[in-house]
TINU-808364 format. One record per residue (C-alpha): residue number from 1; residue in three letters; x negated, y, z. Coordinates in steps of 0.25 Angstrom, whole numbers, plus 2048, in hexadecimal, padded with zeros to 3 digits. Layout:
REM residues N
NUM_Ala_X_Y_Z
...
***
This chain:
REM residues 552
1_Met_21F_485_AFC
2_Gly_214_47C_B00
3_Thr_209_47F_B0A
4_Ser_1FA_47C_B09
5_Ala_1F5_470_B11
6_Thr_1E7_471_B17
7_Ala_1E1_465_B1F
8_His_1E0_467_B2E
9_Thr_1D3_463_B35
10_His_1DA_464_B43
11_Pro_1DC_455_B49
12_His_1EA_458_B4E
13_Ser_1F6_45B_B45
14_Val_200_461_B4F
15_Ser_1FE_46F_B52
16_His_202_475_B60
17_Asp_20E_47C_B59
18_Ala_213_46F_B53
19_Ala_211_468_B60
20_Arg_219_473_B68
21_Gly_224_471_B5D
22_Tyr_225_462_B5E
23_Arg_226_464_B6E
24_Arg_231_46F_B6C
25_Ala_239_465_B63
26_Gly_238_45A_B6D
27_Trp_230_451_B65
28_Trp_224_452_B6D
29_Thr_227_450_B7C
30_Gly_219_44B_B81
31_Gln_220_43F_B87
32_Arg_217_432_B87
33_Leu_21E_425_B81
34_Val_21A_41E_B8E
35_Asp_221_428_B97
36_Arg_22E_427_B8E
37_Phe_22E_418_B8F
38_Ala_22C_419_B9E
39_Ser_239_421_B9F
40_His_240_416_B97
41_Val_23B_40C_BA1
42_Thr_23F_414_BAD
43_Glu_24D_416_BA7
44_Ala_250_408_BA3
45_Pro_245_3FE_BA6
46_Asp_24D_3F1_BA3
47_Arg_251_3F6_B95
48_Leu_24A_3ED_B89
49_Ala_23D_3F3_B84
50_Leu_237_3E8_B7C
51_Val_23A_3DB_B74
52_Ser_22F_3D4_B6E
53_Gly_230_3C5_B6B
54_Gly_236_3BE_B77
55_Asp_231_3CA_B80
56_Thr_23A_3D5_B85
57_Leu_236_3E0_B8E
58_Ser_23E_3EB_B95
59_Arg_239_3F9_B96
60_Gly_235_3F6_BA5
61_Asp_22E_3E9_BA1
62_Leu_226_3F0_B95
63_Trp_222_3FB_B9F
64_Lys_21D_3F2_BAA
65_Glu_215_3E8_BA1
66_Ala_20F_3F4_B9A
67_Gly_20B_3FA_BA7
68_Lys_203_3ED_BAB
69_Ala_1FC_3EE_B9D
70_Ala_1F9_3FD_B9F
71_Asp_1F2_3FA_BAC
72_Gln_1E9_3F1_BA5
73_Ile_1E6_3FB_B9A
74_Arg_1E3_406_BA4
75_Ala_1D9_3FC_BAB
76_Val_1D2_3FA_B9E
77_Val_1D3_407_B97
78_Gly_1D4_411_BA3
79_Asp_1DD_41D_BA3
80_Ala_1D7_427_B99
81_Arg_1DF_426_B8C
82_Arg_1D9_41C_B82
83_Val_1DE_414_B76
84_Val_1E3_406_B78
85_Val_1E6_3FE_B6C
86_Ile_1F2_3F5_B6B
87_His_1F0_3EA_B61
88_Leu_1FC_3E1_B63
89_Pro_208_3DB_B5C
90_Asn_216_3DF_B5D
91_Thr_219_3D8_B6B
92_Thr_21C_3DB_B79
93_Ser_20D_3DE_B7B
94_Trp_20C_3E9_B71
95_Met_217_3F1_B79
96_Val_212_3EE_B87
97_Met_203_3F2_B83
98_Phe_208_3FE_B7C
99_Leu_20F_403_B88
100_Ala_204_3FF_B91
101_Val_1FA_408_B89
102_Leu_204_413_B8A
103_Arg_205_411_B99
104_Ala_1F6_410_B9B
105_Gly_1F5_41E_B95
106_His_1ED_419_B89
107_Val_1F0_41B_B7A
108_Pro_1F5_40F_B72
109_Ala_1EF_40C_B64
110_Thr_1F8_402_B5D
111_Pro_1F3_3FC_B50
112_Pro_1FB_3F0_B4A
113_Val_1F7_3E2_B4F
114_Thr_1F4_3DF_B41
115_Thr_1E9_3E9_B40
116_Glu_1DC_3E3_B3A
117_Ala_1CF_3E3_B41
118_Asp_1C8_3ED_B38
119_His_1D4_3F7_B3A
120_Leu_1D4_3F4_B49
121_Arg_1C5_3F7_B4A
122_His_1C8_405_B43
123_Ile_1D3_407_B4D
124_Phe_1CA_405_B58
125_Glu_1BF_40E_B52
126_Leu_1CA_419_B51
127_Thr_1D0_418_B5F
128_Arg_1C5_412_B67
129_Pro_1CF_40A_B70
130_Ala_1CC_406_B7F
131_Leu_1D5_3FA_B7E
132_Ala_1DC_3F1_B73
133_Ile_1E8_3E9_B77
134_Ser_1EA_3DD_B6E
135_Ala_1F0_3CF_B6D
136_Gly_1E8_3C2_B6D
137_Ser_1F1_3BC_B62
138_His_1FB_3C1_B58
139_Gly_200_3B7_B4E
140_Arg_1F3_3B1_B48
141_Ala_1EB_3BD_B4B
142_Ser_1E3_3C1_B57
143_Pro_1E5_3D1_B59
144_Ala_1DB_3D1_B65
145_Arg_1D0_3CB_B5D
146_Ile_1D2_3D5_B52
147_Val_1D1_3E0_B5D
148_Gln_1C4_3DA_B62
149_Glu_1BF_3D9_B54
150_Ala_1C2_3E8_B52
151_Ala_1BD_3EC_B60
152_Ala_1B0_3E5_B5E
153_Arg_1AC_3EE_B52
154_Thr_1B0_3FB_B5A
155_Gly_1A9_3FA_B67
156_Gly_1B4_3F1_B6E
157_Val_1C1_3F4_B75
158_Ala_1C8_3EE_B81
159_Leu_1D1_3E3_B7D
160_Gly_1DE_3DF_B84
161_Leu_1E7_3D4_B80
162_Ala_1F6_3D6_B81
163_Asp_200_3CA_B83
164_Gln_20E_3CF_B84
165_Thr_20E_3D8_B91
166_Leu_200_3D4_B96
167_Leu_1F3_3DB_B93
168_Glu_1E5_3D5_B95
169_Val_1D8_3DC_B92
170_His_1CF_3D2_B8E
171_Ser_1C3_3DA_B8A
172_Ile_1BD_3E8_B8C
173_Gly_1B5_3EB_B80
174_Arg_1B4_3FB_B80
175_Asp_1AE_405_B8A
176_Leu_1B9_40F_B8C
177_His_1AF_41A_B8B
178_Ala_1AE_416_B7C
179_Thr_1BD_418_B7A
180_Asp_1C4_426_B78
181_His_1CE_42D_B81
182_Val_1DA_430_B79
183_Pro_1E0_43E_B78
184_Glu_1EF_440_B7D
185_Ala_1F3_443_B6E
186_Thr_1F1_435_B6B
187_Ala_1FC_42C_B71
188_His_1FC_420_B68
189_Leu_1F3_41C_B5C
190_Met_1F9_415_B50
191_Phe_1F2_410_B44
192_Thr_1F5_412_B35
193_Ser_1F7_406_B2D
194_Ser_1EF_40C_B22
195_Thr_1F0_405_B14
196_Thr_1E3_40A_B10
197_Gly_1D9_40B_B1B
198_Pro_1D7_409_B2A
199_Pro_1E1_40D_B34
200_Lys_1E2_41B_B3A
201_Ala_1E5_41E_B49
202_Val_1F1_427_B4A
203_Ser_1F2_42F_B56
204_His_200_432_B5B
205_Ser_204_43A_B67
206_Glu_20F_436_B71
207_Asp_217_442_B6B
208_Ser_216_43E_B5C
209_Leu_21A_430_B5F
210_Ala_225_434_B68
211_Thr_22A_43D_B5D
212_Leu_22C_432_B53
213_Asn_233_429_B5E
214_Arg_23C_435_B62
215_Gln_240_439_B54
216_Phe_242_42B_B4F
217_Ala_24B_429_B5B
218_Glu_253_435_B58
219_Arg_254_432_B49
220_Phe_259_424_B4B
221_Asp_260_425_B58
222_Leu_257_41C_B5F
223_Thr_258_41A_B6F
224_Gly_254_411_B7A
225_His_25F_408_B76
226_Thr_25A_406_B67
227_Pro_252_3F9_B66
228_Val_246_3FB_B5D
229_Phe_241_3EF_B54
230_Met_232_3EF_B50
231_Pro_22C_3E5_B47
232_Ser_221_3EE_B43
233_Ser_214_3ED_B4A
234_Leu_214_3F6_B56
235_Gly_205_3F9_B52
236_His_20A_400_B46
237_Ser_210_40E_B47
238_Val_21E_40A_B43
239_Gly_21E_3FF_B4F
240_Ala_217_408_B59
241_Ile_21F_415_B56
242_His_22D_40F_B52
243_Gly_22C_403_B5B
244_Ala_223_403_B68
245_Arg_224_412_B6A
246_Leu_232_415_B65
247_Ser_238_40A_B6E
248_Met_230_40F_B7A
249_Phe_234_41E_B77
250_Leu_243_41A_B76
251_Gly_242_40F_B81
252_Ala_248_406_B77
253_Pro_246_3F7_B75
254_Leu_23B_3F3_B6C
255_Ile_23D_3E6_B64
256_Leu_230_3E1_B5F
257_Gln_22D_3D7_B54
258_Ser_21F_3D1_B53
259_Gly_21E_3C9_B47
260_Trp_227_3CE_B3B
261_Asn_232_3C5_B37
262_Pro_23F_3CB_B31
263_Gly_248_3C1_B36
264_Thr_243_3C3_B44
265_Ala_244_3D2_B43
266_Leu_253_3D1_B3F
267_Glu_255_3C8_B4B
268_Leu_24E_3D1_B55
269_Ile_256_3DD_B4F
270_Ala_263_3D6_B51
271_Arg_260_3D0_B5F
272_His_25B_3DD_B65
273_Arg_263_3E7_B5D
274_Ala_257_3EF_B58
275_Ala_25C_3FC_B52
276_Phe_24F_402_B4D
277_Thr_243_3FE_B46
278_Ala_237_403_B3D
279_Ala_22F_3FA_B34
280_Ala_228_3F9_B27
281_Thr_22F_3F6_B19
282_Pro_22B_3E7_B19
283_Phe_233_3E5_B26
284_Leu_23F_3EB_B20
285_Leu_23E_3E3_B13
286_Asp_23C_3D6_B1B
287_Leu_249_3D9_B23
288_Ala_251_3DC_B17
289_Asn_24C_3CE_B11
290_Ala_24F_3C7_B1E
291_Pro_25B_3BE_B1F
292_Trp_266_3C2_B29
293_Ser_272_3BA_B2E
294_Gly_276_3C2_B3A
295_Ala_284_3C7_B3D
296_Glu_280_3D5_B3C
297_Pro_279_3DC_B30
298_Lys_26A_3DA_B2F
299_Leu_263_3E3_B38
300_Gly_270_3E7_B3E
301_Pro_26C_3EE_B4B
302_Leu_260_3F5_B44
303_Arg_265_403_B42
304_Tyr_258_409_B3C
305_Phe_24D_402_B34
306_Leu_242_40C_B31
307_Cys_239_407_B26
308_Gly_22B_40C_B24
309_Gly_21C_409_B21
310_Ala_21E_405_B12
311_Gln_228_40B_B08
312_Val_236_406_B09
313_Pro_23B_403_AFB
314_Pro_249_409_AF8
315_Ala_24E_3FC_AF4
316_Leu_24B_3F6_B02
317_Ile_252_401_B09
318_Arg_25F_3FF_B00
319_Arg_25E_3F0_B03
320_Cys_25D_3F2_B12
321_Arg_26A_3FA_B12
322_Lys_271_3ED_B0E
323_Glu_268_3E4_B16
324_Phe_269_3EC_B23
325_Pro_276_3F4_B22
326_Asp_276_3F9_B31
327_Thr_267_3FD_B30
328_Phe_262_40B_B2B
329_Val_255_408_B24
330_Thr_24D_414_B21
331_Pro_23F_416_B1C
332_Leu_235_41B_B27
333_Trp_229_423_B22
334_Gly_21E_426_B2C
335_Met_210_423_B30
336_Thr_208_41F_B3C
337_Glu_205_42E_B3C
338_Gly_214_431_B3E
339_Gly_21E_439_B36
340_Leu_22A_430_B33
341_Thr_235_432_B2A
342_Thr_242_42A_B29
343_Cys_250_42B_B22
344_Val_25B_42D_B2C
345_Asp_26A_429_B2C
346_Arg_26E_435_B23
347_Ser_264_432_B18
348_Thr_26A_42D_B0B
349_Ala_267_420_B05
350_Glu_25E_426_AFB
351_Gln_256_42D_B05
352_Val_254_420_B0D
353_Glu_250_418_B01
354_Asn_247_423_AFB
355_Thr_241_42B_B06
356_Val_23B_428_B14
357_Gly_244_432_B1A
358_Ile_242_43F_B22
359_Gly_238_442_B2D
360_Leu_23A_442_B3B
361_Pro_23D_44F_B42
362_Gly_232_459_B42
363_Leu_22A_451_B38
364_Glu_225_45A_B2D
365_Leu_223_453_B20
366_Arg_21C_45A_B14
367_Val_216_456_B07
368_Leu_208_45A_B03
369_Asp_208_45D_AF4
370_Ala_1FC_45C_AEA
371_Glu_1F8_46A_AEE
372_Met_1F7_467_AFC
373_Arg_204_46F_B00
374_Leu_20E_46A_B0A
375_Arg_21C_46A_B05
376_Glu_229_467_B0C
377_Arg_22F_460_B00
378_Gly_22A_459_AF4
379_Ala_21F_44E_AF1
380_Gly_211_44C_AF7
381_Glu_20A_446_B02
382_Leu_212_445_B0F
383_Val_20D_44D_B1B
384_Met_213_44E_B28
385_Arg_212_456_B35
386_Gly_21B_454_B42
387_Pro_21D_44F_B50
388_Gly_21C_441_B4D
389_Val_20F_441_B45
390_Phe_202_43C_B4B
391_Asn_1F7_445_B50
392_Ser_1EA_43F_B4B
393_Tyr_1E2_433_B45
394_Phe_1DB_42E_B52
395_Gly_1CC_42D_B50
396_Gln_1CD_434_B42
397_Pro_1D1_443_B44
398_Glu_1CA_447_B37
399_Leu_1D3_43D_B2F
400_Tyr_1E0_443_B36
401_Ala_1DB_451_B32
402_Glu_1DA_44C_B24
403_His_1E8_448_B24
404_Leu_1EE_456_B28
405_Val_1F2_461_B1F
406_Gly_1F9_46E_B21
407_Glu_1FD_471_B30
408_Gly_1FB_463_B35
409_Phe_203_45B_B2A
410_Phe_1FE_44C_B29
411_Arg_1FC_446_B1B
412_Thr_203_439_B1B
413_Gly_1FD_434_B0E
414_Asp_20B_431_B09
415_Leu_211_437_AFD
416_Ala_21F_43C_AFF
417_His_22A_445_AFA
418_Ile_233_44D_B03
419_Asp_240_451_AFE
420_Ala_249_45D_B01
421_Asp_250_455_B0D
422_Arg_242_452_B13
423_Tyr_243_443_B0F
424_Val_236_43D_B0C
425_Ser_233_433_B01
426_Ile_225_42C_B01
427_Thr_220_42B_AF3
428_Gly_213_423_AF7
429_Arg_205_425_AFD
430_Val_1FA_42E_AF9
431_Lys_1F1_422_AF8
432_Asp_1FB_419_AF1
433_Leu_1FD_422_AE5
434_Ile_1FA_41B_AD7
435_Val_1F2_424_ACE
436_Arg_1F6_420_AC0
437_Gly_1F1_428_AB4
438_Gly_1EE_433_ABE
439_Val_1FD_433_AC3
440_Asn_200_430_AD2
441_Ile_20A_426_AD3
442_Ser_211_422_AE0
443_Pro_214_413_AE2
444_Val_221_415_AEA
445_Glu_22B_416_ADF
446_Thr_225_40A_AD8
447_Glu_225_402_AE5
448_Asn_233_406_AE8
449_Ala_238_401_ADA
450_Val_230_3F4_ADB
451_Ala_235_3F1_AE9
452_Ala_243_3F1_AE5
453_His_241_3E5_ADC
454_Pro_249_3D9_AE2
455_Asp_23D_3D0_AE1
456_Val_233_3DA_AE7
457_Val_22F_3D8_AF6
458_Gly_225_3E3_AF7
459_Val_21D_3EC_AED
460_Ala_211_3F6_AEE
461_Val_20D_3FE_AE2
462_Ile_1FE_401_AE1
463_Gly_1F5_408_AD6
464_Trp_1EE_3FD_ACE
465_Pro_1E0_402_AC7
466_Asp_1E1_405_AB9
467_Glu_1D6_409_AB0
468_Arg_1DE_413_AA7
469_Leu_1E8_419_AB1
470_Gly_1E1_417_ABE
471_Glu_1EC_410_AC5
472_Arg_1F9_408_AC0
473_Ile_205_405_AC9
474_Cys_204_3F7_ACF
475_Ala_20F_3F1_AD7
476_Ala_20B_3E6_AE1
477_Val_218_3DE_AE3
478_Gln_21C_3D3_AED
479_Ala_228_3CC_AE7
480_Asn_231_3C0_AEA
481_Ala_232_3BC_ADB
482_Pro_229_3BD_ACF
483_Leu_228_3CB_AC9
484_Asp_220_3D1_ABE
485_Leu_21C_3DF_ABA
486_Glu_226_3E0_AAF
487_Gln_232_3DC_AB8
488_Val_22D_3E7_AC3
489_Ile_22C_3F2_AB8
490_Ala_23A_3EE_AB3
491_Phe_240_3EF_AC1
492_Cys_239_3FC_AC3
493_Ala_23E_402_AB6
494_Ala_24C_3FD_AB9
495_Arg_24C_404_AC6
496_Gly_248_411_ABF
497_Leu_23A_412_AC4
498_Ser_232_41C_ABB
499_Arg_228_415_AB2
500_Arg_21C_41C_AB8
501_Tyr_21F_414_AC5
502_Trp_220_406_ABE
503_Pro_216_3FC_AC3
504_Glu_20B_3F9_AB9
505_Arg_206_3ED_AC0
506_Leu_20C_3E2_AC9
507_Glu_205_3DA_AD4
508_Leu_20D_3D0_ADB
509_Val_209_3CE_AEA
510_Asp_20D_3C5_AF5
511_Gly_20D_3D0_AFF
512_Phe_206_3DD_B03
513_Pro_1FB_3E1_B0D
514_Arg_202_3EB_B17
515_Thr_1FF_3F4_B23
516_Ala_206_3F2_B30
517_Ser_210_3FC_B2C
518_Gly_214_3F4_B1F
519_Lys_20D_3FD_B15
520_Ile_206_3F5_B0A
521_Arg_1F7_3F7_B0A
522_Lys_1F7_3FB_AFB
523_Leu_1E8_3FD_AFB
524_Gln_1E6_3EE_B00
525_Leu_1F0_3E9_AF6
526_Arg_1EA_3F0_AEA
527_Thr_1DC_3EA_AEE
528_Val_1E2_3DC_AEF
529_Leu_1E9_3DE_AE2
530_Leu_1DD_3E3_ADA
531_Gly_1D5_3D8_AE0
532_Arg_1DE_3CE_ADA
533_Ala_1DF_3D5_ACC
534_Pro_1D9_3CE_AC0
535_Gly_1CA_3CF_AC1
536_Ala_1CA_3CD_AD0
537_Gln_1C4_3C1_AD7
538_Gly_1D2_3BC_ADA
539_Pro_1DE_3BF_AE2
540_Pro_1DC_3C1_AF1
541_Ser_1E3_3B6_AFA
542_Gly_1F2_3B9_AFC
543_Ser_1F2_3C4_AF1
544_Pro_1FC_3C6_AE7
545_Ser_1FD_3BC_ADB
546_Gln_202_3C4_ACF
547_Ser_200_3D0_AC7
548_Gly_205_3D7_ABB
549_Glu_201_3E3_AB3
550_Ala_209_3EC_AA9
551_Lys_204_3EC_A9B
552_Pro_1FC_3F9_A97
***
């Protein structure tokens, strides 16, 4: 039987009874990450903590350098808990400044270094930071300049420049009285890599983030002797949770990669015997495509590759079994807001290929049906509640309340099916549904079928405006050989894809606009493709070059 789901207005989803249950289960201990890492430092200060380019830091070195920066942060920000933005690339600086903010008693806010000025301005408006720590240069970009541009439109912010382990505060641009004191319930602010709008500031507690780290360590047998490889941006939730925080939680070495290169990644993993990573689908595909001539199998030391952010085509999972015979590749479903599902060692090949696995312990997953009833099995919008779920949208409590149903279940916006074994299949996004002739069509089956084509590098299926049907199915395809619509349809038919999911239009593209987590920005893609359609003023620079449409 389903239960009716009525929206909450209270800004917090965790009831006192639930919190007591999480503490009794041992998931919520109240221990701060900085205190846990301090115990690792005391236990073995000379053990490796960080590898970044040519830099290596022991636990003791990282603690010492972060302490120096923490003193400077306190001198600028004071002792009352304030937001400190860390806007840095994947280098030694990120980890030193992150630990420094924790040691100074403040709250890190960690947007990706690639965050554009308008979104950074929005982040400053939501979080009202007292200090932003950035870099003078990163590749051809100047992150500090972007911070200054954003700050100039939001009343200013104190700006510090980080260079490896050194911090210099170059400008004081905000009166501390104009910043907000941060409540204890907020220990880390992360930001959604929204495909449709500005980022939201996701408030996690020490306990919710420690739960995710603890449960991942138990599920995948991770210890302080498990080197963690992290090519994903530390400013994104994947990098922050499964890289920075996980390595500090475990006391494990963190192997960072700053600029993505699959050949370099293979070499780093082999040299440092990295055994665990989490990254988006494009990283996995690049590694599968990368040449390898080592004596051991490709990715040999890596026991687990958790792949999330974007849909993982079943054909890619099957290919990875051959490319990486010693590595368990599993889809990872999760959000900046928490949750997290994966497959496990006992999962069948079919489950690994066609689901995103089962939830972490204590994570309650339900589907919300068309009548707004919560069901434990079946299809609908996926909702979640549990010890690893966030506690608010910082600065937007009313938006948070709008996302809650039932007794504190969070609406994820993902469409899903939960089977009898509690395995979850993601069938699309509520906002990505194609409405064709009044029928809702999820793009996922079409995307998985087209992605299996040997010449296809990437695919995104979107709704294409149609006067008679409302929308038709359009496949935007990045290919390494010429393709036409008839070939794609024939391939889908041969794979047994139902005719109702066949693409009706083909757009060949050179690449896709993506979020920091690897998700394709479908709204932006659709806008670009419509802009270059017949009758438009001409294709945008760098846009796809070919299109084809099925005959009516």
